[in-house]
C-alpha positions as a printed Julia matrix, in Angstrom:
187×3 Matrix{Float64}:
 -24.19   -4.69  -11.64
 -21.65   -7.46  -11.29
 -19.08   -7.32   -8.46
 -15.91   -9.35   -8.05
 -12.51   -9.19   -6.37
  -9.06  -10.41   -7.21
  -7.33  -11.69   -4.08
  -3.53  -11.45   -3.94
  -0.86  -12.16   -1.36
   1.53   -9.57    0.08
   3.83  -10.03   -2.94
   1.04   -9.26   -5.42
   0.59  -12.87   -6.64
  -3.02  -13.89   -7.27
  -4.39  -16.43   -4.81
  -6.85  -19.08   -5.93
  -8.19  -19.79   -9.4
  -9.72  -16.67  -10.86
 -11.59  -13.85   -9.16
 -13.96  -14.15   -6.22
 -17.36  -13.65   -7.86
 -19.76  -14.39   -5.0
 -19.58  -10.88   -3.47
 -22.92   -9.61   -2.23
 -21.74   -6.2    -1.03
 -18.79   -3.86   -1.48
 -18.11   -0.67    0.48
 -15.2     1.63   -0.38
 -14.59    4.68    1.82
 -12.15    7.41    0.81
 -10.31    9.59    3.32
  -8.54   12.88    2.85
  -4.92   12.83    4.03
  -4.95    9.17    4.97
  -5.99    5.66    4.15
  -9.66    4.94    3.52
 -11.19    1.49    3.84
 -12.46   -1.38    1.73
 -15.07   -3.91    2.87
 -16.49   -6.89    1.0
 -19.17   -9.41    1.94
 -19.84  -12.9     0.6
 -22.22  -15.69    1.64
 -20.81  -17.74    4.52
 -21.75  -20.9     2.59
 -19.11  -20.02   -0.05
 -16.14  -22.2     0.93
 -13.91  -20.47   -1.61
 -14.57  -17.07   -0.01
 -13.66  -18.51    3.4
 -10.34  -19.78    2.01
  -9.45  -16.59    0.12
 -10.58  -13.82    2.47
  -7.97  -14.07    5.22
  -6.0   -11.47    7.14
  -3.18   -9.62    5.37
  -4.31  -10.67    1.89
  -4.88   -7.86   -0.57
  -8.12   -7.39   -2.5
  -8.77   -5.48   -5.69
 -12.49   -4.89   -6.11
 -14.16   -4.37   -9.5
 -17.65   -3.64  -10.82
 -19.08   -4.13  -14.29
 -22.21   -2.45  -15.5
 -23.38   -1.91  -19.06
 -20.25   -3.54  -20.44
 -17.96   -1.1   -18.61
 -15.56   -2.47  -15.99
 -13.93   -0.24  -13.4
 -11.85   -0.75  -10.3
 -13.7     0.35   -7.16
 -10.78    0.1    -4.76
  -7.89   -1.88   -3.31
  -7.17   -2.79    0.26
  -5.55   -5.02    2.81
  -7.75   -7.43    4.77
  -7.22   -6.79    8.47
 -10.47   -8.14    9.94
 -12.68  -11.05    8.92
 -16.06  -11.49   10.6
 -19.09  -13.76   10.4
 -22.42  -12.01   10.84
 -26.11  -12.74   10.52
 -28.2   -10.6     8.22
 -31.65  -10.54    6.65
 -30.39  -12.7     3.78
 -28.6   -15.23    6.02
 -25.07  -15.58    7.32
 -22.31  -13.61    5.64
 -18.54  -13.42    5.75
 -17.22   -9.87    5.76
 -13.6    -8.84    5.23
 -12.4    -5.29    5.65
  -9.35   -3.16    6.21
  -7.56   -0.04    5.04
  -7.21    0.81    1.37
  -3.83    0.41   -0.33
  -2.66    3.84    0.74
  -1.99    2.17    4.11
   0.98    0.42    2.47
   2.97    3.67    2.56
   2.62    3.81    6.35
   4.13    0.37    6.72
   7.38    0.92    4.85
  10.21    2.37    6.9
  12.9     4.61    5.48
  15.32    2.75    7.81
  18.18    4.65    9.46
  20.22    7.57    8.18
  18.47    8.0     4.83
  19.73   11.32    3.49
  18.73   13.39    0.5
  21.14   16.28   -0.1
  20.34   19.2    -2.38
  17.33   17.52   -4.0
  13.93   18.87   -4.98
  10.84   17.85   -2.97
   9.45   15.82   -5.88
  12.77   13.92   -6.22
  12.66   13.11   -2.5
   8.98   12.08   -2.72
   9.8     9.86   -5.73
  12.58    8.13   -3.79
  10.42    7.65   -0.68
   7.46    6.31   -2.66
   9.83    3.94   -4.49
  10.65    2.28   -1.17
   7.02    1.12   -1.02
   6.89    0.04   -4.68
   5.07    3.18   -5.88
   6.12    5.58   -8.62
   5.54    9.34   -8.8
   5.08   11.61  -11.77
   4.31   15.3   -11.88
   5.63   18.83  -12.15
   9.08   19.51  -10.82
   9.44   21.81   -7.84
  12.52   24.01   -7.94
  13.16   24.44   -4.22
  16.16   22.45   -3.0
  16.04   20.58    0.31
  18.5    18.59    2.38
  16.81   16.14    4.75
  17.65   13.1     6.88
  15.14   10.46    8.01
  15.63    7.82   10.71
  13.29    4.82   11.01
   9.96    6.4    10.09
   7.12    5.58    7.7
   7.42    6.86    4.12
   3.98    8.5     4.24
   4.94   10.6     7.26
   8.07   12.08    5.7
   6.52   14.61    3.35
   4.64   16.1     6.28
   7.97   16.94    7.94
   8.86   19.35    5.13
   8.58   23.07    5.89
   5.04   24.13    6.83
   4.92   26.55    3.91
   4.34   23.55    1.65
   0.86   22.13    1.26
   0.68   18.36    1.65
  -2.37   16.19    1.11
  -2.81   12.63    0.03
  -5.84   10.52   -0.78
  -7.26    8.25   -3.43
  -8.53    9.54   -6.74
  -9.75    6.46   -8.59
  -6.85    3.98   -8.5
  -4.3     6.75   -7.88
  -2.95    8.59   -4.88
  -2.78   12.35   -5.26
   0.04   14.16   -3.46
   0.09   17.96   -3.63
   3.27   19.84   -2.79
   3.08   23.6    -3.05
   1.44   24.62   -6.3
   2.37   21.42   -8.18
   0.61   18.09   -8.03
   2.35   14.73   -8.0
   0.5    11.51   -8.72
   1.5     8.17   -7.22
   0.38    5.2    -9.29
   0.04    1.75   -7.75
   2.34   -0.63   -9.67
């Protein structure tokens, strides 16, 4: 199995020339109703890894086996460590998966949605973080106002009769509202 990561800045622009191919280990942890985590390790002797794996950079981790390539996960580097292991010194970088991005975007003050369906409100809130939503329309009409809170926290403020969960499913975030499912796709 071959592992590699694309490293991008906060604006989504690739950093460095080509992917980081010296990865020795990748760990992706999923979480229900919240951000999971992504961790990568590379040999400490790899100068390119030391330059690329820095705090607040984004990583997109891939694996290829038997001619099939798939994305394992995406995340934001929040901690970089040097550690000794059986195979020598390694550089590890880890942080939350990309779902964490929704927690870091504020709705700002006095954002109002009048007489809109829950999926229309969720679409607008996700759009603030650069995400898009698709799914079945919900017919209930809501009027809500949000003041200076994270986008990901807003759906949970809807009436308790609505089910709300979010978590990664492959490279997608699955949001369930009532009996319909919405899917947020990273753009």
